[in-house]
N, C-alpha and C positions, 0 to 999 in steps of 0.2 A: 302343337307346332304352328308357328304364326304363318298366315297366308297373306303376305304383304304384296300389295299391287301398286305399282308406280307407273305414272304417265308424265310425259314431258311435252311442254309447249315450247316452240322456239319462236322468238319475236323476230321481227324484220331486221333488227340490228345484230342479230346472233345471240342475244341474251336468252336464257332459258328459265322457265317457270316449271317446277316439278310438283306434282300432285301425288301423295302417297296416302294409302289407307290400309288398315289392318294391322298396324303396329301399335298405335296409341289409343287410349280411351275406348277400348273395345266394348265396353258395356253401354255406352251411348247408342242411340238408334242409328247414328251415322257420325263418323269422325274422319277428317282428314287433315294432313299437314300440307300446307302450300308453301313453297320456298323459292325465293329469288335472290341469288348472291347470299348476302349475310341475313337476309330477312326470313323469318320463319314464322308462319302463322299456324295455330291449331284451331280448327273450327269443328264444333260438335253441335249436334241437333238431337232433342229428345222431345217426344210428343206423348201426351196422356192417350190412353187407350180409348177413353170415351169423353164425350163433352160433358161439361156441367149442365145440368138440366136448366132450360130456359135461356141458354146462350144462343143468340141469333147473329153473332158476328164472328170474326176471325181473331181469336185471342192469341196473337203472335207477339213474342217479346224477343228482341234482338239486343244483345249486349256485346260491346267491343271494349276490350281492356288491354292496355300496355302495361308490361312489367318493366320497372326500372332496371332490373338485373338484365334485361335484353340488351342494354347498352352499357352494362357495368357500372351503374349508378346506384346510389342509395336514395330512397325517397326522402323528401323533406319533411318537416314536422316533428313532433315530439316522439310519436310512436314508431317513426322510421319504417312505415309500411304503406303500401298503396292505400289511398282514402277513396273518397267519392269519385264517380265518374266525372272527368273534365268535360268542359264545353266541346273540345276538339273530339273526344271519344263519342260524346253524344251525337255529334254532327255526322260521324262515320256510322253509327247505329242508324240514324234516319236514312242515310243513303242506301243502305243494305235493306232495310225494312221497307222502304218505298218501292224498291225493286222486286222484292219477294212477295209482298202481301197480295198483289192482284192475281197471283199465279197459284194460289190455293183454291181448291174447289169451292164454289159458292155455298155448298151445304156442309162444308167441313168445318166443325166448331171446336175440336179438341185444342187444348193449350199446346202450344209448340214454343220451345225455347231454343233459340240459336245463340251460342256463345263463340265469340272469336277472340283469341288471346294472342298478343305478340310476344313470343318467347325469345326471340333474337332479332336484333335489328341494326341498322346502320343509319347514321344521321343524313347520309346522302340518298338513302332509298326511302320510298314513300309507301308504307304498308297499307294505306287506305285504298289504293288502287288494285290491291290484291284481295281485299276483305269480301267483296261481293262474290268473286270467283270461289273463295274457300267456303262460304256460307252455302252456295248452290251445290257445290261438289260434296259437302257433307249430306245435304238433302238427297242428292243423286245417289249415294251409296246406302241410303236409309229405304225403309218401306213406307215412309210417310208420303201421302198422296200430294203430288206436287206437278203442275204443268210446266215444268222447266226442261232442261236447265237453262240457267241465265248466266251472264258474267258482266262484269263491270271493268272499264278500262278508263284511264285518264288520257286526254289528248292535249298536248301543248303544241305551240307553234313558235319556232325559233327561226329568224332569218328566212321567213316565208315557207318553211319546211314542217310539216306535221310530225310530231314525235308521239309515239304510244308508250304509255308508262314511263314518262321522263324521270330523271333523277331530280333531286331537290335543287342541285346547282343549275341544272338545265331550265327548271321551272321558274327560277328567279328572274331570268332574262326573257321569259316568253311573254307574248302579248295575248296569250289564250291560255285558259285553264278550265276544262270542263271534264266532268265525270259522265259517262254514259253507260247505262245498263240496257241490255237487250236479250231477247231470245235468238234463236237462229233465224227467226222470221220478222220479229217486231221490236222496235224501239219501245222500252219500257219507262225509262227515266233519263233525264238530262238536267244537269246542275252545274253552274259554273260562273266564271267571270272572265271578262275579255276587255281589251283596249280599244273601244269603239269599232268593233268589227262590223262588216256589212252582213246582211242576212244570208247571202249566198255563201260567204265564208264560213259561217256557222253551220250551214248545211253541209258543206264539204267536210268539216271537222267530224261531224256526226257519222257521216258516211265512212270515213276512215276508221272510227271507233267501231262501227258495226262490222266491218271487215275482220277486224282483229277479234271481236267477240265471237264470230261465227266459228272461227278456229278452236277457241276455248271451249265453246259449247259442244263441238264435235268431239273433242277428247273426253269430255265428261259423258257423253253418250256411249263412247267405247268403255268407259270406266264402269257404267251401269251394267253393260253386257257382261263384262268380267266378273262383277259382283253379284250377278244374278238379282238385281234390284229393279228390273224393268217393270215387273208386276208389283203394285203397291197394295197395302193392307186393305181390307174390306172394312167399311165403316157405315154407321147408320146414325146420324146426328140430328136428323129432323123427322118430325111426324108430319105427314102431309095428308090432306084431304082434298082430292082433286074436285069432288063435287062442291065442296065449300068454296074453293078457289074460284070456280066458275060463278057461284052465286055472288060472291064478293064483285067480280068483274061485271056481271050483269046488272047488279043493282047500283053500283057506284061509278062506273067508268064515264057515262055520258055527263054526269053533273060534275065530275072532276075535270073532265075535258072542257066544259063550258067555263069553269072558273079559270082554268089555264089560258084558254083563248081570250077570255074577257080581259085578263091582265089586270094587276092591282099593284102599284108601287110600294104599298104599305106591307111589309113583310108580315107583321103579326096579324093584320085584318085578312091578308091572304091565307094564312095558316089557320086561322079560326074557321074560315069558309071551308077550306079543304077538310078540317078536322070534323066539322059538322057533318059532312057526307058520311064519314065512317061511323060516327056517333049515332046518326040516324038509323044506319044498318044495323048496329049492335042493339039498338032499342027493340028489334024484332025478335030478340032472343031472351030467354029466361035467365036468371042469374046463374042457375046451375049449368046452363049450356055455356054461358060465357066463361064460367070458370074453367071450363074444359077447352074452349075454342078461341078465346080472345087473342091468345098469342099468335095463332094462325091467321086469324082475321086481320091483325095489325100487319102481319108479314105480307099478306096478299094484297092488302090496301096500299102498302108502299110500292108494290109492283104496278099497281093501277095508276097511282100519282106519276110514277116515273113514265109509263107509257103515255098518259094523257099530256105531260109536259113535252115529250119528244114528238108526238104527232102535232101538237099546236105549232111547234117550231118547223118540223120538216115539211109539213102540208101546207101550213099557212103563213109561215115567217113571223109568228107571233110568240113572244117570250111572256114569262110569268108575270113580269111588271109592265107588260105592254110595249116594250120597245121592239124595234127591228133588230136584226142580228148585228149590225155595225153601229147602232147608237150608244153613245157613251152617256151615262146618267148625269143629271145636273151637277155641276161642280161650284162650289164657292171656297175661298180661301182667305186667310187673313194673316198678317204678320204683326209682331209685337202685341198679341193679346194679353201677355203678362208682362208688368212693368219691370220686375227684379231680375229675371235670368238675362244672361248675355245675349240670348237670341231665342225667339220663340215664334211658333206658327201653328195655325189650325188649317188642316186640309180635309174637306168633306166632298165625298163623291157618293151621290144617292144616299143610302143609309149607312154608309161606312164613313167614320170620322176619326182622325188621328190628330193628337195634340202633341207637338215635338218641342222640346227645349234643347238648347245648345249651351254647354259650358266650357269656357276656354281656361286651361290651367297651365301649369308649369311642369318642369321636368319631374318634380316630386309627385305629380299626379299620374305619371305613367303606370300602366298595369304590368306587373311583373309576370311573366309567363315562364313556368317551370314544368312543362310537360316532359315526358320521356325523350322525344326526339326533337322537341322544339323549346329552346330557351331563349328568352330575350325580352323585350319591352314592346307593349303596344301603345301607340300614341293616338290612334283613332279608335274610339269605342262607340258602339251602338247597342243601346239596351231597349228591348221591346217588351211591353207589358200588355196582357190581354186579360183585364178583370171580367169576372162574370157579368157585372151589370151591363157590359157593352152588348150583350145579346139578350138582355132582360132576365137572365138566370138569378135565382135566389139561392145562392150558395156562397160559402166563405172563400176568400182568396187563400189559396194553399201554396203560394210561392211560385218560382219560374219553373215551368215544365219543359219538356223537350221541344214541344211545338214552338214555345216562345224563343227558345235559343236558336232553332232553326230559321224562323222567320226573321229574327233580328240579324242573323248572319247573312241572309240574303239581301237585306237592305243595306248592310254594311259593305258587302262586295259590290252592290250597285253604285255606291258613293265614293268609296275610298280612292279609286284612281283619279277623281276629280280634285282632290285635295292637292295643293301645290307641293312639290317636292321639297323637303327640308323646311316644312312649315314649322315656325318656332313653337307654336302652342300645341298643348295636348288637347284633343277635342273629344267631348263626350256628348252624343245625341241620346236623349231619352225619348221613346215614342210610347205614349199611352193611348191605347185604342179605347176610345169613348162610346163608339157605336160600331157594330160590325154586321155586315151582310154583303161578303164578298170582297176578297183580296185586301185585308188590312195591311199586310206586308207592302203591297204597292202604294197604299196610302202613306206608309211610313216612308217610303223613299220620296214621295213628293213633299210631305211635311218636312222630312230632313232637309231636302234642298232648300225649301222657303226659309227654315230656321237658320241654316248656315248663312244664307245671303242676309237675313236679318242681323245675325250676329257680326256681320262685316268681314266674314272669312271669304277671301278672294278665290272661290272655287273656279276651276277652269271653265266649266259649262254647267248649266242647269240639267238635272236628270229627272226623267219622270218614269212611271211604271204602270203597266197595265196587265191584267190577267185575262187570258183568252181561254175559251171553252170549245167543246166539240160535241156534237150530236151526230151520230152516224149509224148506218145499218147496211146490211149486205156487204160487210167487209169493206166499207168505205164508198161503196157504189153510189150511195145516197147520203149526203152529209151537209151540216151547216156549221160553219166556224162562228163562234159567239165573241163579241167584244165586251170586255168589262162585265165578267160573269158575276151572277149572284151567288150566294152560298148554296141555294138549292140546285142551281145549275151545275155547281161543282160537284155536290153530292150525288145528283141523279145523271150527271153526263158522263162523257167518255174521256175527257181530258181537262187537266188543269195547267195552263201553260203561261207562266209569268215571264214577261220581258221588260227589262229596264234599259234606258239609254238616253244619249243626248240627241241634238239634231244630226249629228255625224256618225252616229253607230251605237252599237248594242254594248253595254257595260256588264250585264249580268242576265242570267236565265235560270229558270227552274221549270221543269216540265214532268208531269206525272201522267201516264197513259194508262187507261183502264180498259182498252179494247184491242182486239187483234185486227191487223190489217191497216194500220195507219201508214199511208203511203208518204213519200217525200213530197208528192204533189200537194197533199193536204197540209204538210208542214210548211211548205213554201207558201201557200196561200195564208195560213195562220200568221206567218212572220210578216207577210205584206200588210195584212190587216192590223196586226199589232202596231206596225210602224205609224199607220194612219192614225190610230188611236193615241200613241204616245205624243205625236206632233200636236194633236188637239189638246191633250193634257199640258203639254209645254206652253202652248198659247195662254191658256188659263194661269199657269204659274207666273209667266212673265207679265201678264196683265196685273197680277198682285204685287210683284216686285221685279223690276226689269233687270237689275244687276245687284251685286253685293253692295251694301252700304259702304260709302266712302270711308267711314271711320268706325271704330268700335263704340260701343255705348259707354257712357260715363262710368258705369259700374265694373266694366271689364278691365282686368289688370293689364297694364301696359307691359310689354315684354322686349328686352333687347338682348342680343346674343353677341358675344365677342370671343375672338380667339387669341390666345396667348402662347408663348413658347413652352414646350413641355417642362423645361426646367423650372419654371415659375409656378407650376401647379402647387407644390409643396409650400412656397412662399405665401400664395393666397389663401391656402388652407390654414396654415399655421399649426403649431404643436397642439394635438388634440383638438383641432378645429378652432383654435382661439382666434385666429385672425379673421376667418370668414364669419364667425359668430359676431365679432365686434363690428364688421362692416354692416351686417344686417341690423344690428342694435342701433348703430349710429345713423344709418341711412333710412331705416324703415322699409327696405327692399328685401325681397326674398331672392337669395343668391345660391345658385347650384353650379357645380363644376364636375366635369369628368374628362378623361383622356379619350380622345377620338382621332384616329388616323395620325397618331404621334403628335397631337397638338392638345392643348387645354381648351376646351369649349366651355364658356361661362354663360350662364342664362340668368338674367336679372329681370325680376318682375316686381312691380309695385302698382298701387292705384293711381299714382299721378307721376308726372315727369321729374319733379323735383327730387324725389327719392331715388329714382333711376340714375339721374345725373350725379347725385352724391356718391352713390355706390361706385359708378364709372370712375369718378375722380379718385376714390380711395384705391380702387383696383389699379388704375393706371399709375398711381404713385408707387405701387408695389412693383409692378412689372416693368417700369421704366428703368433703363440703364444709367446708373449715376455717371456724369460727365464731369471730368476734371475742369476747373475754372468756373463751374456753376454755383450760384449762391442758393442755399436752401435754408427754409425755415424749419428748425429743429427743436426737440425737446431734450432736456437733460435727463438721462436715464440713471446714471450712477456717477459718484464723485470719488476720485481716488487721489492719493497724495501728489500724484505726477500730472493730474488732469481730470477731464470729464468725458464721459461717454455720452455722444449725442445721437439720438434717433433722428436723422435728417430726411429719411423717406421710410415708409412703413416697412418694418421688419429689417432696416438697414441702419447700422450703427457705425459711427467712426470715432477716432479718438481726437479730442481738442486738448492738445498737450498745454500745460502751464505756460510754456514759452510762446504759445501762439495765441494767448488770451489778449495781450495788449502789447504795445510798443515798449512800455516800461517794464522792468523786471520785477517778478514776485518771488519771494522766498518760499512761501507756502500757498497752497490751494486756497486756504481759508481767506487769505488776502484779496483774492478776486471776488469773494462774496457770491460764488456760484452756488446755487442749491438745486436739488433734484426737482423735476417738474418745471424748472425755469425754461422759458422760450427764448431761444437765441437764433440770430441769423449767423450762418457760418458759410464758409467758402471751401469747396473741396479742392484741396492742394494736390493730392496724389493717390493713386490706387496702386498698392504694391503689386507688381506683376507676378510675384511668386505666391504670396499669401492671399492676395485679394483684399487686404486691409485698407481702410479708408483713412486718410490723415486729413484733418480739418483745421481751419484757422478762423479765429474771429478777428485777430490783428489785421489780416489782409483786407478787411472792410472798414478799418479805422484810418483816417488820414495821418500820415507820418507827421510828428511834430517837427518844426523847423530846427529845434535845437537837438534833435535826436542824434546820438552817436552810437554807431554800431559798436558793441564791445569786441575786444580783440578775440575773446574766447567765450563762446556761449557754452556753458556746462549744464544741460538740462538735469533736473532732479530725479528723473525716471527715463526709462527708454522712450525715444521719440516716436517709434513707430512700433507698437507691441511691447512685450517685456517678458520677464521670466516668471513672475507670479502667475497663479492660476486665473485670477480674474483677468488680467490684461492680456496674457497670452493666450490662454484657452479661450476666454470670452471673445477676445478681439479676432482670434484666427477663425473660429467658426461663425460668430455672429456677424463680424464685419465683412466676412468674405461672400456676401450675396445671400440674402434671405432665402430665395428660392431654393438654392442647393442645400442649405442648412436643414430647412423644414422638410425637404423631400427625404433626406437622409434619416431624419428622426422619425418620420412617419413610418 
């Protein structure tokens, strides 16, 4: 018999979140369903009983997957089944992973797998804001050691009011979107974007999130009590030798501390010096002893390095590269280092260097998005690449990993709100990290800003970014906030806090906390110190290029957009795309058209203005409304016994009856000498109000002869305005009645 346990969390606005365990996936170490409205997530967690020998890290794997059946859709592609993890799903995996990872015991090294699956969803509900809660609840009902529980919530702000776990429609009009993860006592992770918020406003949002998280953690603690999982499994994943630990400390600490205190801005030279300390210690052992103890020696020496670095900072204010806690590393930047791209820039800060390029494209370059809950097109793309040579590693490039996707997304969020609304170009920034020692994602933000301005993109304001660190002890009683952290300071420190923004406010942030007891006082100081650093970096950016270039580079395609009435969309496209293809062929421009807000939006792009003007001329000729009395230059499309059909505007044909050819009378059409393809000037005499057919005249443009006598009765050889046969009646009725409507119907 099932022992199903259910808990309910009520949000401030009355919505409820339900956690249920004991019903599904009972063979996993822990399994829960979390539901809110139509959204249902299943989270499971399993852990190996023992660690793989030699493992000295936390082998945690978080997977998040959305089923297309959750919203009643078929997956795309040939196989019609879910494929590889999307970028969106990877970003959610990272949000959950970064919140959970610091809370496993330091000496716990068993493989842990967390799987979160969306089985039911709603396009107005956001499942990512429940994923962290689901993962933590699954751990809570398991016997896996974990210093939780935690939860994650999203905070938005609309009309000045904070909203916890907003709907998708509420988020669209929000000026703030942050995800916050926390335990009952401590903030663990923050990530999000905002519309130039002030530091105190961001702190207020974090406080709102934490209050909501405390309630969710309390419910999980109650769930643990009912499931009898407060006591976790016993494990032994590390072999330790306390006597050896002390020997390593006694033999190595002073030398490591002196190296840390001396400071060396060269990462590799500093690393070699610190490495030599432990190598000298290892030299006192035999090969047989090292075979047994080398792993422990390396682990203990890591702790020695960490202590030496922290004491140099806390006691002497000296960092590994010799800087003070607030000093930014030397910066140099350059725009247009590459001649061919539409925009390019290099940004170098200390030993971190990013090369960014900008490509401006047309509508055909948009990225199609077909996720389970998110379908549409992306017009601003940022791709971040981190090749191994950037850190001196000798290994092959293995494609884009989760880290690259996460760092690129942070830089994109930092910059995207500075792109003008309705910007006609599709924008792609590519950031290649050429050197790395601390915060290459923030270097990407700076290089991205420079390359956008170099490309002539009229961004609203320049954006800079900085990574802050923290060294603290005694639960924050003694601490130092570090500006522009090194890679080692990130690895050995207590916080990695990235902040991006303009001179007027914050645009994006990402924070990972690795220590208990981070107070809001410390956060406030870190934000204030980050602002000073951002302003310094913005000064360097504006020294390099003060504002966006006044014009695009010669190789950048020129782009013009125009709007037309909806009924003319079909006329511009033509049957099977014939008309739009001919416009592109004759003009040399790239033409795209789509319906937006009940209008046709046309985008015309070409290397030069001449091709754009030609395309505009051809399109205007199609969409212009013919006017009675106007003279047009037309082309004979077909000849009939009773007259000729003339295309006097693209896609619009009218009948030039034999009686309107000249003032003299012709018995047969052959007497006129008219031929297909002949160019003629004609005057539009009439638009039939019922059929929309056009009646043309050549005679009206010829001076009447002085001896001309109007015959008593003019008997045309065929119908004057249309006719009974298929060619004149059918052709004239549809083809003459306005190209836009005809082609739209046929399409």
